[in-house]
C-alpha positions in Angstrom: -14.2 15.9 63.3 -17.9 16.2 63.8 -18.2 12.4 64.4 -15.8 12.7 67.4 -18.4 14.8 69.2 -21.6 13.2 67.9 -21.8 9.7 66.3 -24.8 10.9 64.2 -22.2 12.5 61.9 -20.8 9.2 60.5 -19.8 7.9 57.1 -23.4 8.2 55.7 -23.4 11.9 56.6 -19.9 12.4 55.1 -20.9 10.8 51.8 -23.9 13.0 51.4 -21.9 16.3 51.7 -21.7 18.4 48.6 -18.2 19.7 49.4 -17.5 22.4 50.2 -20.2 22.5 52.9 -19.6 24.8 55.8 -21.0 24.1 59.2 -21.0 26.1 62.4 -20.6 24.0 65.5 -21.5 25.4 68.9 -20.0 23.9 72.1 -20.6 24.2 75.8 -17.3 23.1 77.4 -16.6 20.0 75.3 -20.2 19.1 74.5 -21.6 19.8 71.0 -24.8 21.7 71.5 -25.7 22.9 68.0 -24.8 22.3 64.3 -25.9 24.7 61.7 -25.2 24.4 57.9 -24.0 27.8 56.7 -23.3 27.1 53.1 -24.8 24.6 50.6 -22.5 24.2 47.7 
């Protein structure tokens, strides 16, 4: 889902996730403005 809004969140990003990682995504209209990692598993 994150890759839809920002291509920086691609396969390499997905593969480094610890699962479950929890991220807060802040939008302005449909533009992703901020991503914050809330939980490091």
